[in-house]
C-alpha positions in Angstrom: -59.2 53.4 9.6 -60.5 51.6 6.6 -57.8 53.2 4.5 -55.1 51.9 6.8 -56.5 48.3 6.4 -56.7 48.7 2.6 -53.1 50.0 2.4 -51.9 47.2 4.7 -53.7 44.6 2.5 -52.1 46.1 -0.6 -48.6 46.0 0.9 -49.1 42.3 2.1 -50.5 41.3 -1.3 -47.6 43.0 -3.2 -45.1 41.3 -0.9 -46.7 37.9 -1.4 -46.9 38.5 -5.2 -43.2 39.2 -5.2 -42.4 36.1 -3.1 -44.5 33.9 -5.5 -42.7 35.4 -8.5 -39.3 34.5 -6.9 -40.5 31.0 -6.2 -41.7 30.7 -9.9 -38.2 31.8 -11.1 -36.5 29.4 -8.8 -38.7 26.6 -10.1 -37.8 27.4 -13.7 -34.1 27.5 -12.8 -34.3 24.1 -11.0 -36.2 22.6 -13.9 -33.5 23.7 -16.3 -30.8 22.3 -14.0 -32.7 18.9 -13.8 -32.8 18.8 -17.6 -29.1 19.5 -17.9 -28.2 16.8 -15.3 -30.5 14.3 -16.9 -28.8 15.0 -20.2 -25.4 14.4 -18.7 -26.5 11.2 -17.0 -27.9 9.9 -20.3 -24.7 10.8 -22.1 -22.6 9.0 -19.5 -24.7 5.9 -19.5 -24.6 5.8 -23.3 -20.8 6.2 -23.2 -20.4 3.4 -20.6 -22.7 1.0 -22.5 -20.2 0.8 -25.3 -17.3 0.2 -22.9 -18.7 -2.7 -21.0 -17.2 -5.4 -23.3 -13.9 -3.7 -23.2 -14.0 -3.6 -19.4 -14.9 -7.3 -19.2 -11.9 -8.1 -21.5 -9.6 -5.9 -19.3 -10.9 -7.7 -16.1 -10.2 -11.1 -17.6 -6.7 -9.9 -18.7 -6.0 -8.6 -15.2 -7.1 -11.9 -13.7 -4.9 -14.0 -16.0 -2.0 -11.6 -15.3 -2.5 -12.0 -11.5 -2.4 -15.8 -11.9 0.8 -15.6 -14.0 2.4 -13.3 -11.5 1.5 -15.7 -8.6 3.0 -18.6 -10.6 6.1 -16.6 -11.2 6.3 -15.6 -7.5 6.1 -19.3 -6.6 8.8 -20.2 -9.1 11.0 -17.4 -7.9 10.7 -18.6 -4.3 11.7 -22.1 -5.3 14.7 -20.8 -7.2 15.8 -18.7 -4.2 15.5 -21.7 -1.9 17.5 -23.8 -4.4 20.2 -21.1 -4.7 20.4 -20.7 -1.0 20.8 -24.5 -0.6 23.5 -24.5 -3.2 25.3 -21.6 -1.6 25.3 -23.4 1.7 26.6 -26.5 0.1 29.4 -24.7 -1.7 30.3 -22.9 1.5 30.4 -26.2 3.4 32.5 -27.9 0.7 34.8 -24.9 0.6 35.4 -24.9 4.3 36.0 -28.6 4.4 38.5 -28.3 1.5 40.3 -25.5 3.3 40.4 -27.5 6.5 41.8 -30.6 4.7 44.3 -28.4 3.0 45.5 -26.9 6.2 45.7 -30.3 7.9 47.7 -31.8 5.0 50.1 -28.8 5.0 50.6 -29.2 8.7 51.4 -32.8 8.5 53.8 -32.3 5.6 55.5 -29.4 7.4 55.7 -31.5 10.6 57.1 -34.5 8.8 59.7 -32.3 7.0 60.9 -30.7 10.2 61.1 -34.1 11.9 63.2 -35.5 9.2 65.6 -32.6 9.0 66.3 -32.0 12.6 64.8 -34.9 14.4 63.5 -32.5 17.1 60.1 -30.9 17.4 60.2 -27.1 16.9 57.7 -24.6 17.9 57.0 -22.6 14.9 54.3 -19.8 14.9 52.4 -19.7 11.7 51.1 -16.5 10.3 47.5 -16.3 9.4 
């Protein structure tokens, strides 16, 4: 019976020794990973420290470009409104001019027919 207990103790001890060895390997692997990630982090931070002034200059440039774009948008809206107003004015003047032309041609046509025949004639005009 004692031999069974001793063999059982040896098997359990061997299993626990193997488990502790695996944990120790895992710890070494994780330590190496942490060192690698820390190195990458430091390299990235060092790289970004040199670019901060450049980023600030770029941000200022973007801000001024946005202001200029907004100013140009406002000017473009004013120009569109002005052109729309002018187009309506030209259209109005054109329609008035055509109406006055038609009315003057009707009166001259009516006066010439009255003079020639003395009688009103119904004449259909083509459009």
